[in-house]
N, C-alpha and C positions, 0 to 999 in steps of 0.2 A: 317359186317364191315371187311375191309381188315386191320387186325391188324398191319401187317408189313409196309404197306403204311402209315397208320395212325401214326406210330412211326416215319417214315421218315419226315412227315410233322411237327410233334411235335418238332423234332430236329431242324427244320428251323424256329420255332416260331409260328406255326399255331396250335391252340389247337383243342381238339377232337370235340368240339361243332361246330366250323367253318368247320372243315373237313367233318363232317357228313352232315351238311347243304349243303355244296358244292356237295358232292357225290349224295345226293338226287336229286339235280337239274340236274346233268349230266345224270342220268338215264332216264330223260324225253326228252332228246335231241338226242337220237340215230337216229331217222328217219331224222331229219334235218341234222345231221352230215353226214349221208349216201348220201344225196343229194349234199352236198358240195363236197364230195369225187368224185362224178360223174363229177362235173364241173371241179375239179382239173384235172381229167384224160383227159377230153376233151381239156382243155387249154394246158396241157403238150404235147399232141399229136400235137397241133397247133404249139407250139414252136419248137418241134423236126422237124416237117415238114418244117418249115421255115429255120432251120439250114441245113437240108439235101438239100433243094432246092438250097441254095446258097453255097453249097460245103465247109462248114466250115472245116478247117484243122488246125493242130497245128502250121503251119507257120503263121497263123493269130494272134497268141498270142505274137509274137515278139514285143519288145519295139522299139519305134522310139523317136528321140530327135530333137531339133532344130525346123526347119520349119515343119517337119513331112511329107515331100513330099513322095508320093507313099506309103502311109501307107496302106497296103493291109488289115490288121486287122480292122482298123477303117472303111474303105470303105465297107468291107464285113459285119461288124456289122450293119452298117446303112442299107444295103440291107436286112439283116435279120429283123430288126425292121420294115422296109417298108412292108415286107412280112407278119409279124405277124399282123400288123395293117391294112393291105390291102390298102396301100397308094402308091402314085407315088414316094415319096422320104422321107428321114429321116435325121435328124441331131442328132447324139448321141455323146456327147463330155464331157470329163472331165473338159473342160473350162467352161461349164455350171455348175456353182457352187452349185445351189440349184433350187428348183421349182420356187421361186420368180424370180430368174435371168432368167430362161428359159422363163417364162411368159413375163418378161420385154422385152427380145430379140424378142419374137414372136410378141408382140404388137408394139413395137417401130419400127420394121423393116417393118411392113405392114401398118402402118399409116403415114400420111403426114400432115404437117400444114394445118389447115382448115377442116380436117376430123373429124368425130364424132364417138366416141366409145359408144356403147350401151350395158348395162347389163340388160337383161329382167328377171333376177332371183334375183333382189335386190342387196343389198350391197355385194361387194366382200370380200374376206378374208382380214384381217387387214393389212398384209404387202403389199397388192396391192393398198391400199389407197394412199400411198405415191408415188407409181409408176405412178398411174393415175393423182394424184394431188388433190384428195379429201381432203387430208391433205397436206399442203404445204411442199414441199421437193425439194431440188436441183436436177435438171435433170429430173423432172417429165414430163409426156406427156403434161400436162397443160402448162408447160414452153415452150414447142415446138409448141404450138398452136393447140393442139388436144383437142377438147371439149368432155365432158362426160355427159351421161344421163343414168338414171336407171329407171326401172319399177319394183316396189316391187311385190313379190308374193302375192296372195290372202291369206286370213286368214287360209284357209285349206291347204296351201302349193302349190296350183295349179297356173298355169300361168294366168296372167291378159291379155288375148289375145286382148281385146278391147283397152287397153291403150298401149300395145306393138305396135299394128298397128298404133296408133296415133303418137308414138314416132319415128317411122322409117321415115326418111326424105331424102332429096337429099344429105345431108352431111354424112349420116350414112354409114360408110365404113366397120366397123368390129363389130360383135356382139360377146361378150364374155359370155360364159355359164360355171358357176362353178358347177361341178358335185357334189362335196362333200359339206357338210354343213358349214365347217369352224367353227368359234366360234359363231355359231348360233344353235338354236334348231329346225330349219326347217328340213323336211325330205330331205335326199339325193335324187338326181334325178336318175331315172333308165335310161339306155341307150334308151329304148323305148320312154320314155318321152322326152329325148333330141332329138331324131329323129323327133318326132311330132312337137317340137318347131322349129327345123331347117326347116322342110318342110313348116311350116306356114310363117316364115320370108322370105324364098326363093321365096314363091309365091308372096309376096309383092315386094321384091327387089331381083331378081335372082342373081345379081352379088355381093351381100353383102358377106363378108368373115365371116364364122362362126367358131369360135375358142372355144374349150372346155378345161377348166382346168381339167385335168383328174387325178390329184393327189388323191391318196388313192383308186382309183377305178379300176385300171388295174387288169385284170384277176379275178375280183369278179363275173362277168358274162361271158357268152360265146362269146359275141360280144362287140365291143368297139365303141365309138362315131363315129370313122371314117368309121364304117360299116353302119352308118345311115345318112350320108351326111355331117359330119363335115369336113371343109376344113383344119383344124389343130387340133391336140390334143397334149397337152403339159403336161410334168410331170417331176418328180425327180427320179433319180436312187437310192437315199437313202431312197426311199419309195418302193412301190410294185415291180416295174420291176427289181430292182437291187438285189432282193432276199436275201438281207442282206450281200452280198459280195462286191457289188460296193462301193468303198471307197469315191466316189464323183461323180458328173455328173448329167446331165439332158438330156431330149430328146424333140424333136419337130418333129412330123410326119404329113404328109399332102400332099397337092398338090405340084408339082414341083416348081411352082412360089413362093408360100408362104415359102417353106423351103429354096429356094435359097435366098430370101430376108433376111431370118433369118441368114443364113450363112454369108452373106455380112455384116450384122450388128455385128455379133459375132466376126468376124475377122477384115476385112477391105474391102472397095470397091476395086474390082480388084483381091481379094484373095479368098474370099468365102470358099467353102468346101475343097479347094485344100491344105490347110495348117492346122496344129494343131497336134502336137506330142502327142502320147498317153502315153509315159513315163512308160510303163509296166503295165498299168491297164486293158488292153484289155481282158486278160483272165478272170479277175474278172467280167467284164461286160458280157462276153459270159456265164460264168458259173452261174452268178447271175440270168440272164434271164432264163436259163435252170431250175433253182430251183424255180423261182418266183411263178409259179402256186401252187406248194406244200406249199411254205411259206405263200402265201396269204390265202390258205385254212385253215392253222392253225390259222392265225390271225382272220379269220372269225368265226371260232369255239369259239375262246376266246371272241370275241365281243358278240356273241349270249349268251354265258355263263354269261357274265357280265350283259346283259340286263335282263336275267331271274332271276339272283341273286337279283339285286337291285329293279326290279319291284315288286318282291315278298315281299321285305321289305318296299314297299310303296313309293318309289321314282319315279319321272317322268323320263323315259328313252326314248331316240330317237336314232334309231327305238325302238319300244316296243318289248316285248319278242316274238311276233308272226309275226311281219311284215317281208316282204322280204328285203334282204340286197343288197345294191348297192355300198357300200364302206366298208372299214374296221374299220371305226370310230364308237365308241359307246359313246353317250353323256348321262351323268347322272346328273340331277339337284339336288343339295343338299340344296340350299336356304341359305347357310351360307359359309363364307370364311373358317371356321374351317373344314367343311365337305370336301371341295375341297383339303385343305392342308393335312388332314389325309389320304385321298385316295391316293394322290401322294406320301406320305411317305411310304405307303404300296407297291406301285409299285417300288419305289426305293429300298426298303429293299429286294425285290424279285429278284433284278438284279444280273447278273453274274459279273458285273463290277461296282465298287463304291457302293456296297450295304451298306457300312458303312456311306455313305454320307447322310445328311438330307437335302432335297430340301427346298428352301425358295422362296417366291415371290420376284421378282426384276423387275426393269425397263428395260425390254428387248427391244433392238432397233427394230423399226418398229411397235410397239404396243402403244395404247393410255392409257393403264393402266398397273399396275404391273401384271406380269404373273408368274405362277409357272410351272416348267417343271421337270418331273421325267423321267430319262432315264439313266440307267447304261448300255450303249451300247458299242459294239465293234467299231462302226463307230459313231463319234460324230454327234449328231442330227438325227440319223437314226430313223425314226418313223415307219419303218417296224419291227424294234426291239421293245421289250416290252417298252412302254412309255405311259405317260399321261401328260396332261397339261391343263391349263385353265386360263383365265383372272380373276383377283380378283375383280370382279364387278358383280352386279346383272345380271342374276338370280343365279349366283354362280354355274355354271355347269362345270363339268370336262369332258375332252375328252380323252377317252382311245383308244389306237390302238396298233397293232403289237403283237409281239411274234414270234420269228423265228420258234418255234414249238408250237403246241397246248398245250403240257404239260407245257411249260413255261408260256404261257398265262393264263392257268388255275391256276397255282401257284400264279401268280401275282395278279389275282382277289381275290383269297382266302386271300392273305396277305393284300390287301387293306381292305377287310372285317374285318380282325383281328384288324387292326389299328383303324378302325371306332368303332368296338366293345369295344376295350380297352379305347377309348376316351369317351365312353358313348353316342355316336351318334346313334348307332343301338343296338337293342336287338334281339336276335335270339329266 
């Protein structure tokens, strides 16, 4: 035992038994962590290559105001994103306030009244239900005459190809594929699986638009959905690609037509990508993207550590302790509200910001049940930073993600274990 390190953890409220348990788990993960480091290196080189190709300079960090005409930094950043994701175009803006907003812009700009939206991977993330109109909401796609259909995954998490083929019809304009699990306990989709699904639907209807909700998945693998046929990939900058530095923002990458449509919806017909002041955030966007592969690698290590900790204690975890990883989210099913709440208390207590705050479930906008969220973050709502959340409803699963460094992610999981131990929910 490292007595000096043990003492540091004890000073932060983690006892010797929890510390020892955690260290034993870490010793079993060296090979997997080495593989993650190789992917980090590959993706780091990919980002550097994109920045060098597009001749990024400190002139691109200058702020613009008002209309934002001739914003060289904004335009160059979008060229860098297009290079990283191997697409024709990109829209990367602080005016895209979150992942849900970016998805709404991508969907509403590329669908028209009478079109049908199909999800072949089951129910989308909770906040998209109101965007689509599954739950009634003002301004939904349903209100604008866009219909929706979904095909659930099979019990083993695989695609129901037979019923997907039946669901595609003359009205099917856009297919949305959610890469990450959201508030579900299904497996996250690998980029390879997404490519296979896209190839299948394009064989049936070649002109259908395939959009991937890429949130939580960027830089986890060496390829992205746009490398395997996706017409659009959409995400949030306060998740993976912002590297913990982007203070706001989202991105849409894809074909020139899809991205142009999104730009005209985000700003106004006739304006498109030509406007949109960056107000001094561009340097954070560039630097966050530069750091993103390393930050994502640390978050992945934390997720794997969490899976191994809680599976060993007998809880159902998705992915399990040995499965391959395709996003940074780790689901742990506790089977009780108390387990979810105590876990989140531990994550909050490990935060650098607001560690003294105790999270409680509340009626968060966009969700159909109370939700508890733990995040003592430098950027409000940033889930690439150490955070955990979950709906207070069966099966009472918590979703852990983030940690700007592996060391912080490790501490957060050990603090969550301490809270569960103190509450009598787990015994070591």
